[in-house]
Backbone as XML, in Angstrom:
<?xml version="1.0"?>
<chain id="A" units="angstrom">
  <residue number="1" name="MET">
    <atom name="N" x="-31.483" y="151.542" z="-92.570"/>
    <atom name="CA" x="-30.778" y="150.661" z="-93.472"/>
    <atom name="C" x="-30.145" y="151.533" z="-94.559"/>
  </residue>
  <residue number="2" name="GLU">
    <atom name="N" x="-28.844" y="151.356" z="-94.747"/>
    <atom name="CA" x="-28.107" y="152.134" z="-95.742"/>
    <atom name="C" x="-27.344" y="151.204" z="-96.668"/>
  </residue>
  <residue number="3" name="ILE">
    <atom name="N" x="-27.153" y="151.652" z="-97.898"/>
    <atom name="CA" x="-26.459" y="150.829" z="-98.886"/>
    <atom name="C" x="-25.030" y="150.526" z="-98.451"/>
  </residue>
  <residue number="4" name="LYS">
    <atom name="N" x="-24.382" y="151.491" z="-97.793"/>
    <atom name="CA" x="-22.989" y="151.250" z="-97.422"/>
    <atom name="C" x="-22.866" y="150.127" z="-96.394"/>
  </residue>
  <residue number="5" name="GLU">
    <atom name="N" x="-23.826" y="149.974" z="-95.492"/>
    <atom name="CA" x="-23.730" y="148.874" z="-94.528"/>
    <atom name="C" x="-23.999" y="147.521" z="-95.196"/>
  </residue>
  <residue number="6" name="ILE">
    <atom name="N" x="-24.837" y="147.510" z="-96.214"/>
    <atom name="CA" x="-25.088" y="146.269" z="-96.963"/>
    <atom name="C" x="-23.848" y="145.900" z="-97.778"/>
  </residue>
  <residue number="7" name="LYS">
    <atom name="N" x="-23.252" y="146.885" z="-98.443"/>
    <atom name="CA" x="-22.035" y="146.642" z="-99.222"/>
    <atom name="C" x="-20.897" y="146.195" z="-98.313"/>
  </residue>
  <residue number="8" name="LYS">
    <atom name="N" x="-20.758" y="146.843" z="-97.153"/>
    <atom name="CA" x="-19.710" y="146.468" z="-96.203"/>
    <atom name="C" x="-19.852" y="145.015" z="-95.773"/>
  </residue>
  <residue number="9" name="ALA">
    <atom name="N" x="-21.077" y="144.614" z="-95.472"/>
    <atom name="CA" x="-21.322" y="143.232" z="-95.059"/>
    <atom name="C" x="-20.917" y="142.272" z="-96.176"/>
  </residue>
  <residue number="10" name="LEU">
    <atom name="N" x="-21.248" y="142.628" z="-97.396"/>
    <atom name="CA" x="-20.914" y="141.779" z="-98.537"/>
    <atom name="C" x="-19.404" y="141.710" z="-98.753"/>
  </residue>
  <residue number="11" name="LEU">
    <atom name="N" x="-18.722" y="142.854" z="-98.699"/>
    <atom name="CA" x="-17.279" y="142.907" z="-98.926"/>
    <atom name="C" x="-16.468" y="142.292" z="-97.794"/>
  </residue>
  <residue number="12" name="ARG">
    <atom name="N" x="-16.993" y="142.338" z="-96.572"/>
    <atom name="CA" x="-16.317" y="141.713" z="-95.424"/>
    <atom name="C" x="-16.379" y="140.197" z="-95.492"/>
  </residue>
  <residue number="13" name="GLY">
    <atom name="N" x="-17.227" y="139.704" z="-96.377"/>
    <atom name="CA" x="-17.384" y="138.265" z="-96.453"/>
    <atom name="C" x="-18.484" y="137.770" z="-95.536"/>
  </residue>
  <residue number="14" name="ASP">
    <atom name="N" x="-19.182" y="138.718" z="-94.897"/>
    <atom name="CA" x="-20.329" y="138.319" z="-94.091"/>
    <atom name="C" x="-21.360" y="137.731" z="-95.037"/>
  </residue>
  <residue number="15" name="SER">
    <atom name="N" x="-21.956" y="136.729" z="-94.596"/>
    <atom name="CA" x="-22.961" y="136.071" z="-95.407"/>
    <atom name="C" x="-24.225" y="136.919" z="-95.462"/>
  </residue>
  <residue number="16" name="ILE">
    <atom name="N" x="-24.762" y="137.075" z="-96.648"/>
    <atom name="CA" x="-26.083" y="137.663" z="-96.805"/>
    <atom name="C" x="-26.967" y="136.500" z="-97.216"/>
  </residue>
  <residue number="17" name="ARG">
    <atom name="N" x="-27.892" y="136.157" z="-96.367"/>
    <atom name="CA" x="-28.672" y="134.935" z="-96.558"/>
    <atom name="C" x="-29.591" y="135.030" z="-97.766"/>
  </residue>
  <residue number="18" name="LEU">
    <atom name="N" x="-29.656" y="133.933" z="-98.492"/>
    <atom name="CA" x="-30.593" y="133.809" z="-99.605"/>
    <atom name="C" x="-31.724" y="132.907" z="-99.146"/>
  </residue>
  <residue number="19" name="THR">
    <atom name="N" x="-32.932" y="133.395" z="-99.227"/>
    <atom name="CA" x="-34.081" y="132.586" z="-98.822"/>
    <atom name="C" x="-34.404" y="131.576" z="-99.921"/>
  </residue>
  <residue number="20" name="ASN">
    <atom name="N" x="-35.170" y="130.569" z="-99.584"/>
    <atom name="CA" x="-35.608" y="129.604" z="-100.599"/>
    <atom name="C" x="-36.416" y="130.304" z="-101.682"/>
  </residue>
  <residue number="21" name="HIS">
    <atom name="N" x="-37.235" y="131.263" z="-101.270"/>
    <atom name="CA" x="-38.011" y="132.056" z="-102.226"/>
    <atom name="C" x="-37.071" y="132.741" z="-103.222"/>
  </residue>
  <residue number="22" name="THR">
    <atom name="N" x="-36.005" y="133.337" z="-102.712"/>
    <atom name="CA" x="-35.055" y="134.038" z="-103.566"/>
    <atom name="C" x="-34.398" y="133.088" z="-104.552"/>
  </residue>
  <residue number="23" name="LEU">
    <atom name="N" x="-33.968" y="131.939" z="-104.069"/>
    <atom name="CA" x="-33.312" y="130.969" z="-104.950"/>
    <atom name="C" x="-34.237" y="130.516" z="-106.077"/>
  </residue>
  <residue number="24" name="ARG">
    <atom name="N" x="-35.508" y="130.306" z="-105.754"/>
    <atom name="CA" x="-36.480" y="129.926" z="-106.790"/>
    <atom name="C" x="-36.687" y="131.061" z="-107.795"/>
  </residue>
  <residue number="25" name="ARG">
    <atom name="N" x="-36.814" y="132.276" z="-107.278"/>
    <atom name="CA" x="-37.078" y="133.432" z="-108.146"/>
    <atom name="C" x="-35.902" y="133.741" z="-109.070"/>
  </residue>
  <residue number="26" name="ILE">
    <atom name="N" x="-34.674" y="133.708" z="-108.539"/>
    <atom name="CA" x="-33.540" y="134.036" z="-109.405"/>
    <atom name="C" x="-33.357" y="132.971" z="-110.488"/>
  </residue>
  <residue number="27" name="ALA">
    <atom name="N" x="-33.606" y="131.721" z="-110.139"/>
    <atom name="CA" x="-33.514" y="130.654" z="-111.145"/>
    <atom name="C" x="-34.572" y="130.858" z="-112.234"/>
  </residue>
  <residue number="28" name="LYS">
    <atom name="N" x="-35.787" y="131.165" z="-111.815"/>
    <atom name="CA" x="-36.885" y="131.376" z="-112.773"/>
    <atom name="C" x="-36.626" y="132.584" z="-113.667"/>
  </residue>
  <residue number="29" name="ARG">
    <atom name="N" x="-36.000" y="133.619" z="-113.113"/>
    <atom name="CA" x="-35.781" y="134.863" z="-113.853"/>
    <atom name="C" x="-34.429" y="134.905" z="-114.561"/>
  </residue>
  <residue number="30" name="GLY">
    <atom name="N" x="-33.653" y="133.838" z="-114.432"/>
    <atom name="CA" x="-32.386" y="133.755" z="-115.148"/>
    <atom name="C" x="-31.231" y="134.503" z="-114.510"/>
  </residue>
  <residue number="31" name="TYR">
    <atom name="N" x="-31.338" y="134.831" z="-113.236"/>
    <atom name="CA" x="-30.258" y="135.513" z="-112.527"/>
    <atom name="C" x="-29.360" y="134.504" z="-111.813"/>
  </residue>
  <residue number="32" name="THR">
    <atom name="N" x="-28.143" y="134.944" z="-111.506"/>
    <atom name="CA" x="-27.197" y="134.130" z="-110.746"/>
    <atom name="C" x="-26.809" y="134.890" z="-109.480"/>
  </residue>
  <residue number="33" name="LYS">
    <atom name="N" x="-26.081" y="134.227" z="-108.607"/>
    <atom name="CA" x="-25.594" y="134.892" z="-107.395"/>
    <atom name="C" x="-24.655" y="136.041" z="-107.768"/>
  </residue>
  <residue number="34" name="THR">
    <atom name="N" x="-23.904" y="135.882" z="-108.841"/>
    <atom name="CA" x="-23.013" y="136.946" z="-109.317"/>
    <atom name="C" x="-23.816" y="138.181" z="-109.720"/>
  </residue>
  <residue number="35" name="ASP">
    <atom name="N" x="-24.979" y="137.975" z="-110.323"/>
    <atom name="CA" x="-25.851" y="139.098" z="-110.677"/>
    <atom name="C" x="-26.306" y="139.846" z="-109.422"/>
  </residue>
  <residue number="36" name="LEU">
    <atom name="N" x="-26.654" y="139.097" z="-108.382"/>
    <atom name="CA" x="-27.087" y="139.716" z="-107.125"/>
    <atom name="C" x="-25.970" y="140.570" z="-106.535"/>
  </residue>
  <residue number="37" name="ILE">
    <atom name="N" x="-24.764" y="140.018" z="-106.514"/>
    <atom name="CA" x="-23.607" y="140.739" z="-105.961"/>
    <atom name="C" x="-23.348" y="142.001" z="-106.779"/>
  </residue>
  <residue number="38" name="SER">
    <atom name="N" x="-23.378" y="141.883" z="-108.100"/>
    <atom name="CA" x="-23.148" y="143.039" z="-108.966"/>
    <atom name="C" x="-24.164" y="144.135" z="-108.708"/>
  </residue>
  <residue number="39" name="CYS">
    <atom name="N" x="-25.420" y="143.758" z="-108.599"/>
    <atom name="CA" x="-26.481" y="144.738" z="-108.370"/>
    <atom name="C" x="-26.272" y="145.472" z="-107.047"/>
  </residue>
  <residue number="40" name="ILE">
    <atom name="N" x="-25.932" y="144.734" z="-106.007"/>
    <atom name="CA" x="-25.727" y="145.359" z="-104.696"/>
    <atom name="C" x="-24.517" y="146.277" z="-104.718"/>
  </residue>
  <residue number="41" name="LEU">
    <atom name="N" x="-23.397" y="145.812" z="-105.269"/>
    <atom name="CA" x="-22.172" y="146.612" z="-105.260"/>
    <atom name="C" x="-22.250" y="147.843" z="-106.150"/>
  </residue>
  <residue number="42" name="ASN">
    <atom name="N" x="-23.006" y="147.770" z="-107.226"/>
    <atom name="CA" x="-23.095" y="148.891" z="-108.162"/>
    <atom name="C" x="-24.393" y="149.671" z="-108.050"/>
  </residue>
  <residue number="43" name="GLY">
    <atom name="N" x="-25.256" y="149.262" z="-107.137"/>
    <atom name="CA" x="-26.578" y="149.866" z="-107.053"/>
    <atom name="C" x="-26.725" y="150.900" z="-105.960"/>
  </residue>
  <residue number="44" name="GLU">
    <atom name="N" x="-27.947" y="151.387" z="-105.871"/>
    <atom name="CA" x="-28.301" y="152.358" z="-104.839"/>
    <atom name="C" x="-29.697" y="152.030" z="-104.315"/>
  </residue>
  <residue number="45" name="ILE">
    <atom name="N" x="-29.918" y="152.370" z="-103.072"/>
    <atom name="CA" x="-31.247" y="152.189" z="-102.492"/>
    <atom name="C" x="-32.134" y="153.299" z="-103.037"/>
  </residue>
  <residue number="46" name="THR">
    <atom name="N" x="-33.206" y="152.889" z="-103.690"/>
    <atom name="CA" x="-34.119" y="153.883" z="-104.254"/>
    <atom name="C" x="-35.396" y="154.012" z="-103.439"/>
  </residue>
  <residue number="47" name="ARG">
    <atom name="N" x="-35.637" y="153.039" z="-102.578"/>
    <atom name="CA" x="-36.850" y="153.102" z="-101.760"/>
    <atom name="C" x="-36.725" y="152.138" z="-100.591"/>
  </residue>
  <residue number="48" name="LEU">
    <atom name="N" x="-37.218" y="152.581" z="-99.449"/>
    <atom name="CA" x="-37.385" y="151.706" z="-98.291"/>
    <atom name="C" x="-38.862" y="151.370" z="-98.205"/>
  </residue>
  <residue number="49" name="GLN">
    <atom name="N" x="-39.157" y="150.135" z="-97.855"/>
    <atom name="CA" x="-40.552" y="149.729" z="-97.748"/>
    <atom name="C" x="-40.708" y="148.774" z="-96.581"/>
  </residue>
  <residue number="50" name="THR">
    <atom name="N" x="-41.929" y="148.632" z="-96.127"/>
    <atom name="CA" x="-42.219" y="147.644" z="-95.098"/>
    <atom name="C" x="-43.236" y="146.658" z="-95.647"/>
  </residue>
  <residue number="51" name="TYR">
    <atom name="N" x="-43.014" y="145.411" z="-95.306"/>
    <atom name="CA" x="-43.918" y="144.337" z="-95.691"/>
    <atom name="C" x="-44.019" y="143.418" z="-94.489"/>
  </residue>
  <residue number="52" name="ARG">
    <atom name="N" x="-45.227" y="143.218" z="-94.018"/>
    <atom name="CA" x="-45.467" y="142.426" z="-92.805"/>
    <atom name="C" x="-44.634" y="142.950" z="-91.628"/>
  </residue>
  <residue number="53" name="ASN">
    <atom name="N" x="-44.621" y="144.276" z="-91.514"/>
    <atom name="CA" x="-43.912" y="144.983" z="-90.439"/>
    <atom name="C" x="-42.405" y="144.772" z="-90.451"/>
  </residue>
  <residue number="54" name="ARG">
    <atom name="N" x="-41.845" y="144.457" z="-91.620"/>
    <atom name="CA" x="-40.395" y="144.287" z="-91.742"/>
    <atom name="C" x="-39.869" y="145.257" z="-92.785"/>
  </residue>
  <residue number="55" name="LEU">
    <atom name="N" x="-38.801" y="145.948" z="-92.420"/>
    <atom name="CA" x="-38.195" y="146.937" z="-93.299"/>
    <atom name="C" x="-37.330" y="146.240" z="-94.357"/>
  </residue>
  <residue number="56" name="SER">
    <atom name="N" x="-37.437" y="146.701" z="-95.584"/>
    <atom name="CA" x="-36.563" y="146.212" z="-96.649"/>
    <atom name="C" x="-36.208" y="147.371" z="-97.564"/>
  </residue>
  <residue number="57" name="ALA">
    <atom name="N" x="-35.127" y="147.176" z="-98.304"/>
    <atom name="CA" x="-34.642" y="148.212" z="-99.213"/>
    <atom name="C" x="-34.660" y="147.696" z="-100.638"/>
  </residue>
  <residue number="58" name="LEU">
    <atom name="N" x="-35.149" y="148.516" z="-101.562"/>
    <atom name="CA" x="-35.074" y="148.200" z="-102.979"/>
    <atom name="C" x="-33.777" y="148.785" z="-103.501"/>
  </residue>
  <residue number="59" name="ILE">
    <atom name="N" x="-32.914" y="147.911" z="-103.987"/>
    <atom name="CA" x="-31.633" y="148.337" z="-104.535"/>
    <atom name="C" x="-31.723" y="148.204" z="-106.055"/>
  </residue>
  <residue number="60" name="GLU">
    <atom name="N" x="-31.571" y="149.322" z="-106.734"/>
    <atom name="CA" x="-31.573" y="149.319" z="-108.186"/>
    <atom name="C" x="-30.134" y="149.425" z="-108.654"/>
  </residue>
  <residue number="61" name="GLY">
    <atom name="N" x="-29.738" y="148.478" z="-109.491"/>
    <atom name="CA" x="-28.382" y="148.448" z="-110.014"/>
    <atom name="C" x="-28.372" y="147.724" z="-111.336"/>
  </residue>
  <residue number="62" name="VAL">
    <atom name="N" x="-27.247" y="147.077" z="-111.624"/>
    <atom name="CA" x="-27.118" y="146.323" z="-112.869"/>
    <atom name="C" x="-26.578" y="144.936" z="-112.575"/>
  </residue>
  <residue number="63" name="ASP">
    <atom name="N" x="-26.958" y="143.981" z="-113.420"/>
    <atom name="CA" x="-26.434" y="142.624" z="-113.277"/>
    <atom name="C" x="-25.029" y="142.552" z="-113.878"/>
  </residue>
  <residue number="64" name="LYS">
    <atom name="N" x="-24.445" y="141.370" z="-113.910"/>
    <atom name="CA" x="-23.058" y="141.240" z="-114.388"/>
    <atom name="C" x="-22.906" y="141.608" z="-115.866"/>
  </residue>
  <residue number="65" name="ASP">
    <atom name="N" x="-24.002" y="141.608" z="-116.608"/>
    <atom name="CA" x="-23.974" y="141.985" z="-118.019"/>
    <atom name="C" x="-24.294" y="143.463" z="-118.239"/>
  </residue>
  <residue number="66" name="GLY">
    <atom name="N" x="-24.508" y="144.204" z="-117.154"/>
    <atom name="CA" x="-24.806" y="145.626" z="-117.262"/>
    <atom name="C" x="-26.266" y="145.956" z="-117.496"/>
  </residue>
  <residue number="67" name="LEU">
    <atom name="N" x="-27.141" y="144.964" z="-117.345"/>
    <atom name="CA" x="-28.573" y="145.193" z="-117.532"/>
    <atom name="C" x="-29.228" y="145.598" z="-116.216"/>
  </residue>
  <residue number="68" name="PRO">
    <atom name="N" x="-30.220" y="146.494" z="-116.253"/>
    <atom name="CA" x="-30.884" y="146.928" z="-115.036"/>
    <atom name="C" x="-31.493" y="145.756" z="-114.261"/>
  </residue>
  <residue number="69" name="MET">
    <atom name="N" x="-31.428" y="145.870" z="-112.949"/>
    <atom name="CA" x="-31.908" y="144.815" z="-112.067"/>
    <atom name="C" x="-32.282" y="145.434" z="-110.722"/>
  </residue>
  <residue number="70" name="VAL">
    <atom name="N" x="-33.196" y="144.790" z="-110.011"/>
    <atom name="CA" x="-33.597" y="145.237" z="-108.677"/>
    <atom name="C" x="-33.423" y="144.071" z="-107.708"/>
  </residue>
  <residue number="71" name="VAL">
    <atom name="N" x="-32.803" y="144.356" z="-106.562"/>
    <atom name="CA" x="-32.663" y="143.372" z="-105.485"/>
    <atom name="C" x="-33.323" y="143.966" z="-104.248"/>
  </residue>
  <residue number="72" name="VAL">
    <atom name="N" x="-34.137" y="143.165" z="-103.576"/>
    <atom name="CA" x="-34.780" y="143.600" z="-102.336"/>
    <atom name="C" x="-34.044" y="142.929" z="-101.184"/>
  </residue>
  <residue number="73" name="VAL">
    <atom name="N" x="-33.502" y="143.756" z="-100.281"/>
    <atom name="CA" x="-32.734" y="143.268" z="-99.138"/>
    <atom name="C" x="-33.432" y="143.699" z="-97.860"/>
  </residue>
  <residue number="74" name="GLY">
    <atom name="N" x="-33.544" y="142.769" z="-96.927"/>
    <atom name="CA" x="-34.135" y="143.072" z="-95.626"/>
    <atom name="C" x="-33.217" y="142.605" z="-94.516"/>
  </residue>
  <residue number="75" name="TYR">
    <atom name="N" x="-33.557" y="142.977" z="-93.304"/>
    <atom name="CA" x="-32.807" y="142.471" z="-92.160"/>
    <atom name="C" x="-33.149" y="141.003" z="-91.979"/>
  </residue>
  <residue number="76" name="ASP">
    <atom name="N" x="-32.157" y="140.226" z="-91.581"/>
    <atom name="CA" x="-32.357" y="138.794" z="-91.371"/>
    <atom name="C" x="-32.730" y="138.568" z="-89.916"/>
  </residue>
  <residue number="77" name="PHE">
    <atom name="N" x="-33.934" y="138.124" z="-89.687"/>
    <atom name="CA" x="-34.407" y="137.936" z="-88.322"/>
    <atom name="C" x="-34.099" y="136.558" z="-87.760"/>
  </residue>
  <residue number="78" name="THR">
    <atom name="N" x="-33.392" y="135.725" z="-88.537"/>
    <atom name="CA" x="-32.975" y="134.432" z="-87.999"/>
    <atom name="C" x="-31.726" y="134.597" z="-87.149"/>
  </residue>
  <residue number="79" name="LYS">
    <atom name="N" x="-31.101" y="135.757" z="-87.231"/>
    <atom name="CA" x="-29.889" y="136.109" z="-86.482"/>
    <atom name="C" x="-28.656" y="135.336" z="-86.947"/>
  </residue>
  <residue number="80" name="LYS">
    <atom name="N" x="-28.771" y="134.589" z="-88.043"/>
    <atom name="CA" x="-27.595" y="133.911" z="-88.585"/>
    <atom name="C" x="-26.715" y="134.912" z="-89.323"/>
  </residue>
  <residue number="81" name="THR">
    <atom name="N" x="-27.337" y="135.851" z="-90.001"/>
    <atom name="CA" x="-26.637" y="136.891" z="-90.736"/>
    <atom name="C" x="-27.359" y="138.207" z="-90.464"/>
  </residue>
  <residue number="82" name="LYS">
    <atom name="N" x="-26.775" y="139.300" z="-90.893"/>
    <atom name="CA" x="-27.420" y="140.602" z="-90.660"/>
    <atom name="C" x="-28.496" y="140.901" z="-91.702"/>
  </residue>
  <residue number="83" name="PHE">
    <atom name="N" x="-28.260" y="140.454" z="-92.952"/>
    <atom name="CA" x="-29.181" y="140.757" z="-94.037"/>
    <atom name="C" x="-29.623" y="139.491" z="-94.764"/>
  </residue>
  <residue number="84" name="ALA">
    <atom name="N" x="-30.752" y="139.599" z="-95.434"/>
    <atom name="CA" x="-31.246" y="138.522" z="-96.289"/>
    <atom name="C" x="-31.750" y="139.154" z="-97.583"/>
  </residue>
  <residue number="85" name="ILE">
    <atom name="N" x="-31.454" y="138.508" z="-98.691"/>
    <atom name="CA" x="-32.011" y="138.948" z="-99.962"/>
    <atom name="C" x="-33.393" y="138.336" z="-100.067"/>
  </residue>
  <residue number="86" name="VAL">
    <atom name="N" x="-34.378" y="139.189" z="-100.174"/>
    <atom name="CA" x="-35.774" y="138.762" z="-100.202"/>
    <atom name="C" x="-36.164" y="138.278" z="-101.593"/>
  </residue>
  <residue number="87" name="THR">
    <atom name="N" x="-35.792" y="139.057" z="-102.617"/>
    <atom name="CA" x="-36.091" y="138.676" z="-103.994"/>
    <atom name="C" x="-35.241" y="139.509" z="-104.945"/>
  </residue>
  <residue number="88" name="ALA">
    <atom name="N" x="-35.258" y="139.139" z="-106.201"/>
    <atom name="CA" x="-34.587" y="139.884" z="-107.263"/>
    <atom name="C" x="-35.512" y="139.873" z="-108.473"/>
  </residue>
  <residue number="89" name="LEU">
    <atom name="N" x="-35.543" y="140.999" z="-109.184"/>
    <atom name="CA" x="-36.463" y="141.089" z="-110.297"/>
    <atom name="C" x="-35.981" y="142.077" z="-111.342"/>
  </residue>
  <residue number="90" name="PRO">
    <atom name="N" x="-36.461" y="141.910" z="-112.567"/>
    <atom name="CA" x="-36.152" y="142.918" z="-113.581"/>
    <atom name="C" x="-37.043" y="144.140" z="-113.363"/>
  </residue>
  <residue number="91" name="PRO">
    <atom name="N" x="-36.515" y="145.329" z="-113.567"/>
    <atom name="CA" x="-37.334" y="146.542" z="-113.384"/>
    <atom name="C" x="-38.241" y="146.775" z="-114.599"/>
  </residue>
  <residue number="92" name="ILE">
    <atom name="N" x="-39.421" y="146.197" z="-114.558"/>
    <atom name="CA" x="-40.323" y="146.299" z="-115.708"/>
    <atom name="C" x="-41.487" y="147.257" z="-115.469"/>
  </residue>
  <residue number="93" name="GLU">
    <atom name="N" x="-41.559" y="147.829" z="-114.291"/>
    <atom name="CA" x="-42.638" y="148.771" z="-113.988"/>
    <atom name="C" x="-42.100" y="150.193" z="-113.967"/>
  </residue>
  <residue number="94" name="GLU">
    <atom name="N" x="-42.940" y="151.152" z="-114.234"/>
    <atom name="CA" x="-42.542" y="152.550" z="-114.305"/>
    <atom name="C" x="-42.074" y="153.128" z="-112.971"/>
  </residue>
  <residue number="95" name="LYS">
    <atom name="N" x="-42.301" y="152.426" z="-111.875"/>
    <atom name="CA" x="-41.896" y="152.951" z="-110.566"/>
    <atom name="C" x="-40.379" y="152.901" z="-110.367"/>
  </residue>
  <residue number="96" name="PHE">
    <atom name="N" x="-39.664" y="152.175" z="-111.246"/>
    <atom name="CA" x="-38.222" y="152.068" z="-111.136"/>
    <atom name="C" x="-37.531" y="153.139" z="-111.973"/>
  </residue>
  <residue number="97" name="LYS">
    <atom name="N" x="-36.293" y="153.462" z="-111.591"/>
    <atom name="CA" x="-35.522" y="154.497" z="-112.298"/>
    <atom name="C" x="-35.210" y="154.096" z="-113.732"/>
  </residue>
  <residue number="98" name="ARG">
    <atom name="N" x="-34.700" y="152.882" z="-113.888"/>
    <atom name="CA" x="-34.346" y="152.374" z="-115.217"/>
    <atom name="C" x="-35.251" y="151.181" z="-115.510"/>
  </residue>
  <residue number="99" name="VAL">
    <atom name="N" x="-36.066" y="151.318" z="-116.515"/>
    <atom name="CA" x="-37.019" y="150.267" z="-116.853"/>
    <atom name="C" x="-36.525" y="149.551" z="-118.116"/>
  </residue>
  <residue number="100" name="ILE">
    <atom name="N" x="-36.671" y="148.217" z="-118.110"/>
    <atom name="CA" x="-36.296" y="147.465" z="-119.323"/>
    <atom name="C" x="-37.541" y="147.026" z="-120.063"/>
  </residue>
</chain>
């Protein structure tokens, strides 16, 4: 999984699926879909991880206001789209490059 293939999918207009979990989390954390897009387009993959035997990428970037943000993107196994945004969060732990 590479950032350029995720960005390409986004710029081509390919849908990147938002899970119900993601929609709940971004609403709770005050993010919008525009923030997710900004983070992906301006961010970089800082870590690949597996959760329940599924590969995902942590993308560290900035939201539409220029504040640090993290988006977790994984492959979409529903086959409707290539990628799914798993969650989005503020980088509040020291494991991230830019901590708020």
